[in-house]
ROROVEX-905061 format. One record per residue (C-alpha): chain; y, z, x; residue in one letter. Coordinates in steps of 0.1 Angstrom, whole numbers, plus 5000, padded with zeros to 4 digits. Example, Ala and Ser with C-alpha at 12.3 -4.5 7.8 and 13.67 -1.06 7.14 Angstrom:
// residues 2
<"A", <4955, 5078, 5123>, "a">
<"A", <4989, 5071, 5137>, "s">
This chain:
// residues 464
<"A", <2995, 8885, 4767>, "x">
<"A", <3024, 8859, 4769>, "x">
<"A", <3060, 8866, 4775>, "x">
<"A", <3083, 8863, 4746>, "x">
<"A", <3104, 8831, 4756>, "x">
<"A", <3137, 8818, 4738>, "x">
<"A", <3175, 8816, 4744>, "x">
<"A", <3179, 8854, 4733>, "x">
<"A", <3182, 8866, 4769>, "x">
<"A", <3205, 8835, 4784>, "x">
<"A", <3239, 8842, 4789>, "x">
<"A", <3266, 8821, 4804>, "x">
<"A", <3305, 8815, 4804>, "x">
<"A", <3321, 8790, 4785>, "x">
<"A", <3335, 8762, 4806>, "x">
<"A", <3370, 8749, 4809>, "x">
<"A", <3363, 8724, 4779>, "x">
<"A", <3350, 8751, 4758>, "x">
<"A", <3379, 8773, 4763>, "x">
<"A", <3405, 8746, 4758>, "x">
<"A", <3385, 8740, 4721>, "x">
<"A", <3388, 8777, 4718>, "x">
<"A", <3425, 8774, 4723>, "x">
<"A", <3425, 8746, 4698>, "x">
<"A", <3404, 8761, 4672>, "x">
<"A", <3421, 8793, 4675>, "x">
<"A", <3457, 8776, 4659>, "x">
<"A", <3442, 8786, 4623>, "x">
<"A", <3442, 8822, 4616>, "x">
<"A", <3418, 8837, 4592>, "x">
<"A", <3446, 8836, 4560>, "x">
<"A", <3448, 8797, 4567>, "x">
<"A", <3410, 8795, 4569>, "x">
<"A", <3406, 8801, 4533>, "x">
<"A", <3430, 8770, 4527>, "x">
<"A", <3411, 8748, 4545>, "x">
<"A", <3394, 8718, 4525>, "x">
<"A", <3357, 8713, 4526>, "x">
<"A", <3346, 8679, 4534>, "x">
<"A", <3321, 8661, 4513>, "x">
<"A", <3283, 8664, 4522>, "x">
<"A", <3265, 8638, 4541>, "x">
<"A", <3229, 8624, 4546>, "x">
<"A", <3218, 8637, 4510>, "x">
<"A", <3235, 8672, 4510>, "x">
<"A", <3255, 8677, 4480>, "x">
<"A", <3287, 8696, 4476>, "x">
<"A", <3281, 8730, 4460>, "x">
<"A", <3304, 8740, 4433>, "x">
<"A", <3338, 8753, 4441>, "x">
<"A", <3338, 8791, 4434>, "x">
<"A", <3365, 8800, 4457>, "x">
<"A", <3392, 8808, 4434>, "x">
<"A", <3399, 8843, 4429>, "x">
<"A", <3372, 8857, 4460>, "x">
<"A", <3387, 8868, 4493>, "x">
<"A", <3367, 8863, 4522>, "x">
<"A", <3347, 8889, 4541>, "x">
<"A", <3346, 8892, 4577>, "x">
<"A", <3309, 8888, 4590>, "x">
<"A", <3309, 8922, 4605>, "x">
<"A", <3316, 8938, 4576>, "x">
<"A", <3284, 8925, 4554>, "x">
<"A", <3260, 8951, 4568>, "x">
<"A", <3283, 8979, 4565>, "x">
<"A", <3289, 8970, 4526>, "x">
<"A", <3251, 8970, 4524>, "x">
<"A", <3249, 9003, 4540>, "x">
<"A", <3276, 9020, 4514>, "x">
<"A", <3258, 9001, 4485>, "x">
<"A", <3227, 9019, 4489>, "x">
<"A", <3239, 9048, 4507>, "x">
<"A", <3222, 9040, 4540>, "x">
<"A", <3232, 9062, 4569>, "x">
<"A", <3244, 9048, 4605>, "x">
<"A", <3223, 9076, 4623>, "x">
<"A", <3186, 9073, 4626>, "x">
<"A", <3182, 9109, 4624>, "x">
<"A", <3194, 9112, 4592>, "x">
<"A", <3174, 9082, 4576>, "x">
<"A", <3148, 9104, 4560>, "x">
<"A", <3175, 9126, 4538>, "x">
<"A", <3193, 9094, 4532>, "x">
<"A", <3164, 9079, 4513>, "x">
<"A", <3154, 9113, 4496>, "x">
<"A", <3186, 9113, 4480>, "x">
<"A", <3178, 9076, 4466>, "x">
<"A", <3152, 9093, 4442>, "x">
<"A", <3183, 9106, 4419>, "x">
<"A", <3188, 9071, 4415>, "x">
<"A", <3160, 9065, 4391>, "x">
<"A", <3174, 9072, 4362>, "x">
<"A", <3200, 9044, 4363>, "x">
<"A", <3173, 9016, 4364>, "x">
<"A", <3168, 8997, 4333>, "x">
<"A", <3137, 8998, 4312>, "x">
<"A", <3141, 8961, 4301>, "x">
<"A", <3161, 8935, 4313>, "x">
<"A", <3178, 8931, 4280>, "x">
<"A", <3195, 8960, 4286>, "x">
<"A", <3215, 8948, 4316>, "x">
<"A", <3248, 8925, 4309>, "x">
<"A", <3244, 8891, 4317>, "x">
<"A", <3265, 8876, 4349>, "x">
<"A", <3278, 8841, 4359>, "x">
<"A", <3269, 8823, 4388>, "x">
<"A", <3309, 8831, 4400>, "x">
<"A", <3303, 8868, 4399>, "x">
<"A", <3279, 8870, 4426>, "x">
<"A", <3301, 8842, 4449>, "x">
<"A", <3306, 8855, 4484>, "x">
<"A", <3327, 8840, 4511>, "x">
<"A", <3317, 8854, 4544>, "x">
<"A", <3339, 8842, 4577>, "x">
<"A", <3324, 8842, 4614>, "x">
<"A", <3358, 8836, 4634>, "x">
<"A", <3341, 8824, 4664>, "x">
<"A", <3373, 8801, 4671>, "x">
<"A", <3402, 8827, 4663>, "x">
<"A", <3383, 8859, 4677>, "x">
<"A", <3365, 8847, 4711>, "x">
<"A", <3352, 8882, 4714>, "x">
<"A", <3326, 8876, 4689>, "x">
<"A", <3311, 8846, 4712>, "x">
<"A", <3286, 8863, 4736>, "x">
<"A", <3267, 8875, 4706>, "x">
<"A", <3262, 8839, 4690>, "x">
<"A", <3262, 8819, 4730>, "x">
<"A", <3232, 8805, 4741>, "x">
<"A", <3227, 8786, 4772>, "x">
<"A", <3236, 8753, 4758>, "x">
<"A", <3269, 8766, 4751>, "x">
<"A", <3261, 8761, 4711>, "x">
<"A", <3253, 8789, 4688>, "x">
<"A", <3221, 8806, 4687>, "x">
<"A", <3205, 8795, 4656>, "x">
<"A", <3185, 8828, 4652>, "x">
<"A", <3216, 8845, 4650>, "x">
<"A", <3227, 8827, 4624>, "x">
<"A", <3191, 8834, 4603>, "x">
<"A", <3202, 8869, 4606>, "x">
<"A", <3233, 8867, 4590>, "x">
<"A", <3219, 8843, 4562>, "x">
<"A", <3195, 8870, 4557>, "x">
<"A", <3221, 8897, 4556>, "x">
<"A", <3243, 8876, 4533>, "x">
<"A", <3215, 8866, 4508>, "x">
<"A", <3207, 8903, 4501>, "x">
<"A", <3247, 8915, 4497>, "x">
<"A", <3250, 8885, 4472>, "x">
<"A", <3222, 8899, 4449>, "x">
<"A", <3238, 8935, 4454>, "x">
<"A", <3271, 8918, 4437>, "x">
<"A", <3252, 8900, 4412>, "x">
<"A", <3234, 8932, 4401>, "x">
<"A", <3265, 8956, 4407>, "x">
<"A", <3261, 8990, 4383>, "x">
<"A", <3294, 8997, 4370>, "x">
<"A", <3284, 9032, 4365>, "x">
<"A", <3278, 9042, 4402>, "x">
<"A", <3290, 9030, 4436>, "x">
<"A", <3252, 9034, 4448>, "x">
<"A", <3230, 9005, 4436>, "x">
<"A", <3195, 9021, 4425>, "x">
<"A", <3180, 8988, 4436>, "x">
<"A", <3162, 8981, 4470>, "x">
<"A", <3165, 8943, 4472>, "x">
<"A", <3148, 8927, 4499>, "x">
<"A", <3141, 8890, 4510>, "x">
<"A", <3106, 8880, 4497>, "x">
<"A", <3108, 8843, 4508>, "x">
<"A", <3128, 8819, 4527>, "x">
<"A", <3121, 8787, 4503>, "x">
<"A", <3142, 8761, 4525>, "x">
<"A", <3170, 8758, 4551>, "x">
<"A", <3181, 8722, 4558>, "x">
<"A", <3207, 8714, 4584>, "x">
<"A", <3226, 8682, 4587>, "x">
<"A", <3246, 8688, 4621>, "x">
<"A", <3227, 8687, 4654>, "x">
<"A", <3251, 8712, 4675>, "x">
<"A", <3270, 8743, 4659>, "x">
<"A", <3300, 8748, 4680>, "x">
<"A", <3303, 8783, 4697>, "x">
<"A", <3343, 8782, 4696>, "x">
<"A", <3350, 8768, 4660>, "x">
<"A", <3353, 8791, 4631>, "x">
<"A", <3324, 8794, 4608>, "x">
<"A", <3322, 8803, 4569>, "x">
<"A", <3292, 8811, 4549>, "x">
<"A", <3292, 8806, 4509>, "x">
<"A", <3267, 8816, 4484>, "x">
<"A", <3258, 8829, 4453>, "x">
<"A", <3228, 8838, 4429>, "x">
<"A", <3213, 8802, 4413>, "x">
<"A", <3188, 8815, 4391>, "x">
<"A", <3173, 8844, 4380>, "x">
<"A", <3136, 8856, 4369>, "x">
<"A", <3128, 8892, 4355>, "x">
<"A", <3129, 8908, 4391>, "x">
<"A", <3135, 8882, 4412>, "x">
<"A", <3166, 8860, 4423>, "x">
<"A", <3171, 8828, 4440>, "x">
<"A", <3203, 8822, 4461>, "x">
<"A", <3219, 8793, 4475>, "x">
<"A", <3240, 8795, 4506>, "x">
<"A", <3257, 8771, 4525>, "x">
<"A", <3272, 8773, 4559>, "x">
<"A", <3302, 8752, 4570>, "x">
<"A", <3321, 8750, 4606>, "x">
<"A", <3357, 8738, 4615>, "x">
<"A", <3354, 8704, 4630>, "x">
<"A", <3365, 8695, 4668>, "x">
<"A", <3391, 8670, 4657>, "x">
<"A", <3405, 8685, 4626>, "x">
<"A", <3409, 8717, 4606>, "x">
<"A", <3386, 8706, 4577>, "x">
<"A", <3352, 8726, 4569>, "x">
<"A", <3322, 8702, 4575>, "x">
<"A", <3287, 8712, 4562>, "x">
<"A", <3264, 8724, 4586>, "x">
<"A", <3233, 8739, 4566>, "x">
<"A", <3216, 8746, 4529>, "x">
<"A", <3197, 8774, 4524>, "x">
<"A", <3175, 8786, 4498>, "x">
<"A", <3164, 8821, 4496>, "x">
<"A", <3142, 8840, 4470>, "x">
<"A", <3152, 8878, 4466>, "x">
<"A", <3131, 8906, 4444>, "x">
<"A", <3144, 8937, 4433>, "x">
<"A", <3125, 8972, 4436>, "x">
<"A", <3132, 9007, 4425>, "x">
<"A", <3152, 9032, 4446>, "x">
<"A", <3120, 9038, 4468>, "x">
<"A", <3110, 9005, 4473>, "x">
<"A", <3076, 9011, 4455>, "x">
<"A", <3077, 8990, 4419>, "x">
<"A", <3094, 8962, 4407>, "x">
<"A", <3129, 8966, 4389>, "x">
<"A", <3146, 8943, 4366>, "x">
<"A", <3177, 8925, 4376>, "x">
<"A", <3208, 8913, 4351>, "x">
<"A", <3199, 8878, 4336>, "x">
<"A", <3221, 8848, 4346>, "x">
<"A", <3239, 8826, 4324>, "x">
<"A", <3250, 8792, 4338>, "x">
<"A", <3283, 8776, 4323>, "x">
<"A", <3289, 8739, 4320>, "x">
<"A", <3264, 8711, 4332>, "x">
<"A", <3266, 8716, 4368>, "x">
<"A", <3257, 8750, 4367>, "x">
<"A", <3228, 8743, 4342>, "x">
<"A", <3215, 8718, 4366>, "x">
<"A", <3213, 8741, 4394>, "x">
<"A", <3197, 8767, 4373>, "x">
<"A", <3171, 8741, 4360>, "x">
<"A", <3164, 8731, 4400>, "x">
<"A", <3159, 8769, 4405>, "x">
<"A", <3131, 8768, 4378>, "x">
<"A", <3117, 8735, 4393>, "x">
<"A", <3117, 8754, 4428>, "x">
<"A", <3100, 8783, 4414>, "x">
<"A", <3069, 8758, 4400>, "x">
<"A", <3068, 8738, 4430>, "x">
<"A", <3060, 8770, 4452>, "x">
<"A", <3034, 8779, 4426>, "x">
<"A", <3018, 8745, 4429>, "x">
<"A", <3019, 8746, 4467>, "x">
<"A", <3005, 8780, 4468>, "x">
<"A", <2978, 8769, 4445>, "x">
<"A", <2966, 8737, 4469>, "x">
<"A", <2969, 8760, 4500>, "x">
<"A", <2941, 8749, 4523>, "x">
<"A", <2930, 8785, 4523>, "x">
<"A", <2921, 8781, 4486>, "x">
<"A", <2916, 8742, 4481>, "x">
<"A", <2893, 8719, 4500>, "x">
<"A", <2917, 8689, 4514>, "x">
<"A", <2922, 8659, 4493>, "x">
<"A", <2901, 8628, 4499>, "x">
<"A", <2927, 8612, 4520>, "x">
<"A", <2931, 8645, 4542>, "x">
<"A", <2896, 8646, 4548>, "x">
<"A", <2897, 8609, 4558>, "x">
<"A", <2926, 8617, 4583>, "x">
<"A", <2904, 8647, 4598>, "x">
<"A", <2873, 8623, 4604>, "x">
<"A", <2892, 8599, 4621>, "x">
<"A", <2905, 8622, 4646>, "x">
<"A", <2871, 8631, 4651>, "x">
<"A", <2858, 8599, 4658>, "x">
<"A", <2887, 8588, 4681>, "x">
<"A", <2877, 8620, 4704>, "x">
<"A", <2840, 8611, 4706>, "x">
<"A", <2827, 8601, 4738>, "x">
<"A", <2816, 8567, 4732>, "x">
<"A", <2791, 8571, 4763>, "x">
<"A", <2771, 8595, 4745>, "x">
<"A", <2753, 8597, 4710>, "x">
<"A", <2763, 8635, 4708>, "x">
<"A", <2786, 8651, 4684>, "x">
<"A", <2796, 8678, 4710>, "x">
<"A", <2808, 8655, 4736>, "x">
<"A", <2846, 8651, 4732>, "x">
<"A", <2873, 8635, 4750>, "x">
<"A", <2909, 8637, 4746>, "x">
<"A", <2928, 8604, 4740>, "x">
<"A", <2959, 8590, 4761>, "x">
<"A", <2992, 8609, 4758>, "x">
<"A", <2976, 8636, 4738>, "x">
<"A", <2974, 8678, 4739>, "x">
<"A", <2944, 8699, 4725>, "x">
<"A", <2959, 8719, 4698>, "x">
<"A", <2944, 8749, 4715>, "x">
<"A", <2966, 8742, 4748>, "x">
<"A", <2998, 8741, 4727>, "x">
<"A", <3009, 8777, 4719>, "x">
<"A", <3027, 8807, 4731>, "x">
<"A", <3026, 8844, 4722>, "x">
<"A", <3049, 8872, 4721>, "x">
<"A", <3052, 8910, 4718>, "x">
<"A", <3083, 8929, 4703>, "x">
<"A", <3082, 8968, 4701>, "x">
<"A", <3101, 8977, 4671>, "x">
<"A", <3129, 8999, 4679>, "x">
<"A", <3156, 9018, 4655>, "x">
<"A", <3181, 8993, 4662>, "x">
<"A", <3165, 8965, 4644>, "x">
<"A", <3161, 8988, 4611>, "x">
<"A", <3175, 8974, 4577>, "x">
<"A", <3191, 8997, 4554>, "x">
<"A", <3159, 9007, 4538>, "x">
<"A", <3148, 9017, 4573>, "x">
<"A", <3124, 8991, 4581>, "x">
<"A", <3128, 8964, 4605>, "x">
<"A", <3153, 8938, 4596>, "x">
<"A", <3137, 8905, 4582>, "x">
<"A", <3164, 8884, 4599>, "x">
<"A", <3157, 8900, 4634>, "x">
<"A", <3119, 8891, 4624>, "x">
<"A", <3132, 8854, 4617>, "x">
<"A", <3154, 8855, 4653>, "x">
<"A", <3122, 8864, 4672>, "x">
<"A", <3098, 8839, 4654>, "x">
<"A", <3125, 8813, 4657>, "x">
<"A", <3132, 8819, 4692>, "x">
<"A", <3095, 8817, 4703>, "x">
<"A", <3091, 8785, 4683>, "x">
<"A", <3119, 8768, 4699>, "x">
<"A", <3103, 8780, 4735>, "x">
<"A", <3069, 8765, 4722>, "x">
<"A", <3085, 8733, 4711>, "x">
<"A", <3105, 8731, 4744>, "x">
<"A", <3075, 8738, 4766>, "x">
<"A", <3053, 8714, 4746>, "x">
<"A", <3080, 8682, 4741>, "x">
<"A", <3093, 8685, 4778>, "x">
<"A", <3129, 8682, 4765>, "x">
<"A", <3157, 8703, 4745>, "x">
<"A", <3146, 8705, 4712>, "x">
<"A", <3166, 8708, 4681>, "x">
<"A", <3158, 8727, 4646>, "x">
<"A", <3156, 8703, 4617>, "x">
<"A", <3146, 8728, 4588>, "x">
<"A", <3130, 8759, 4582>, "x">
<"A", <3107, 8764, 4554>, "x">
<"A", <3084, 8786, 4533>, "x">
<"A", <3089, 8819, 4551>, "x">
<"A", <3067, 8844, 4534>, "x">
<"A", <3074, 8882, 4539>, "x">
<"A", <3039, 8895, 4530>, "x">
<"A", <3046, 8930, 4542>, "x">
<"A", <3073, 8950, 4556>, "x">
<"A", <3072, 8959, 4593>, "x">
<"A", <3076, 8997, 4599>, "x">
<"A", <3095, 9012, 4628>, "x">
<"A", <3077, 9018, 4659>, "x">
<"A", <3053, 8992, 4651>, "x">
<"A", <3042, 8966, 4679>, "x">
<"A", <3049, 8932, 4664>, "x">
<"A", <3027, 8903, 4678>, "x">
<"A", <3039, 8866, 4674>, "x">
<"A", <3016, 8837, 4681>, "x">
<"A", <3034, 8799, 4678>, "x">
<"A", <3010, 8773, 4677>, "x">
<"A", <3023, 8732, 4678>, "x">
<"A", <3003, 8721, 4642>, "x">
<"A", <3016, 8686, 4641>, "x">
<"A", <3033, 8661, 4656>, "x">
<"A", <3048, 8626, 4647>, "x">
<"A", <3070, 8607, 4671>, "x">
<"A", <3097, 8628, 4682>, "x">
<"A", <3089, 8658, 4659>, "x">
<"A", <3070, 8688, 4662>, "x">
<"A", <3058, 8711, 4638>, "x">
<"A", <3055, 8747, 4647>, "x">
<"A", <3038, 8775, 4630>, "x">
<"A", <3046, 8810, 4638>, "x">
<"A", <3022, 8836, 4628>, "x">
<"A", <3034, 8873, 4632>, "x">
<"A", <3010, 8904, 4625>, "x">
<"A", <3015, 8942, 4635>, "x">
<"A", <2992, 8963, 4656>, "x">
<"A", <2976, 8996, 4646>, "x">
<"A", <2970, 9014, 4677>, "x">
<"A", <2955, 9042, 4658>, "x">
<"A", <2930, 9022, 4635>, "x">
<"A", <2932, 8992, 4657>, "x">
<"A", <2938, 8972, 4628>, "x">
<"A", <2959, 8937, 4627>, "x">
<"A", <2978, 8931, 4595>, "x">
<"A", <2998, 8899, 4589>, "x">
<"A", <3032, 8902, 4581>, "x">
<"A", <3045, 8865, 4582>, "x">
<"A", <3040, 8833, 4585>, "x">
<"A", <3071, 8810, 4597>, "x">
<"A", <3073, 8771, 4595>, "x">
<"A", <3098, 8755, 4617>, "x">
<"A", <3103, 8718, 4621>, "x">
<"A", <3120, 8706, 4655>, "x">
<"A", <3130, 8672, 4670>, "x">
<"A", <3127, 8664, 4706>, "x">
<"A", <3149, 8641, 4726>, "x">
<"A", <3122, 8621, 4737>, "x">
<"A", <3088, 8612, 4719>, "x">
<"A", <3061, 8637, 4722>, "x">
<"A", <3026, 8636, 4728>, "x">
<"A", <2999, 8638, 4699>, "x">
<"A", <2985, 8671, 4691>, "x">
<"A", <2948, 8667, 4687>, "x">
<"A", <2925, 8695, 4667>, "x">
<"A", <2891, 8703, 4679>, "x">
<"A", <2880, 8724, 4652>, "x">
<"A", <2875, 8727, 4617>, "x">
<"A", <2901, 8756, 4618>, "x">
<"A", <2925, 8736, 4639>, "x">
<"A", <2919, 8705, 4616>, "x">
<"A", <2931, 8727, 4585>, "x">
<"A", <2960, 8738, 4607>, "x">
<"A", <2969, 8702, 4613>, "x">
<"A", <2968, 8691, 4576>, "x">
<"A", <2989, 8722, 4567>, "x">
<"A", <3012, 8715, 4595>, "x">
<"A", <3014, 8675, 4583>, "x">
<"A", <3021, 8688, 4545>, "x">
<"A", <3052, 8711, 4556>, "x">
<"A", <3064, 8682, 4578>, "x">
<"A", <3060, 8657, 4547>, "x">
<"A", <3077, 8682, 4527>, "x">
<"A", <3107, 8693, 4550>, "x">
<"A", <3117, 8656, 4562>, "x">
<"A", <3118, 8642, 4528>, "x">
<"A", <3156, 8643, 4524>, "x">
<"A", <3165, 8644, 4564>, "x">
<"A", <3141, 8622, 4580>, "x">
<"A", <3159, 8587, 4580>, "x">
<"A", <3188, 8602, 4599>, "x">
<"A", <3177, 8618, 4633>, "x">
<"A", <3209, 8635, 4637>, "x">
<"A", <3204, 8657, 4613>, "x">
<"A", <3195, 8687, 4632>, "x">
<"A", <3210, 8719, 4649>, "x">
<"A", <3208, 8734, 4683>, "x">
<"A", <3188, 8769, 4686>, "x">
């Protein structure tokens, strides 16, 4: 079984230049951070509505502690059974229909979180990678925790400090990046709010910004869209959430886009190659690849030749194993979704690095489905596959599954899709079997959807 690679195991000291930047970025202490203006979005990114008035920032280290307080989770693993048993008493607080719950505004769920890498240097070690930039896998963890806290803020129960809801991440719809490097010694700010609500699900829009190297203004780093679902106190059945009332044309447009996102996801799922045959155009692509790999010296369909500057798909994968310890549990005593995303990303990054022969940069993350929870003690098997390439771009698919040693069964938990850009043009990936051809077409679909906004600007990326 392959070793799980990635930046997670690397440590480095900040060079003198980094220390100088840290001193400069430390000038603005936390109170002044809130007053710094936001620069306008670039490269197709739109500035989010300003909802900061009347809201105080939360330190990033306090997000998880707030979540534990909301659900009554214990910090001690030995107490988790009792803590979960006590949540059964909260069933009486659940609404029998959505109409019984008070409607909320987008501003009601707005949260601002500060990650003060510039003003608190002791935080950097956790976030630093070997390239002296921020580990993107750690950012995924912070986004996942923030998304859940935003939804608990939207559904806050006035009659109880503890929420009767179990809110979990169902889908990472999209993460688009607009910066190549995230600096490890300048302050970061996350903002977000609920942008759309169904009966039992919520879409959350989050934005990450960072203080620049040459000024004290925040500029955008990424936009993220997550979908969360509400469950009962024991996380067994769906539960209703507060309706959302948009105020003004701007919020109405955001809400409308949330509805369109839902329909797009349904359409994409319906057209999945696991359910539907490829289109006529896609069938032509696959057949042309097949013809291009036939050995012209023979008349056999089985004799295949790899074209120049190409790699067989079967030779472009890495695998890893993670033992799921209690340390990585979430507030419901399953493995934290952000941890799963970080591990999948780091394996995907290592795969892109070994395939492209240079440092890859993450361009986008999309369509991460959380199909089943990962229990503590599970053996988590990860498999990363290069499934599509185009010029400098590498599309990676990471499949994760849990292995039950008692039943010897494998069950899929997640499928992750990452788009990377290499520093140099990469070899063409070539499928050999029909199954690999479907992976190739699926990767091409994700790549086309992902690069719709960012493809024209090659610098719209971020480091791992």
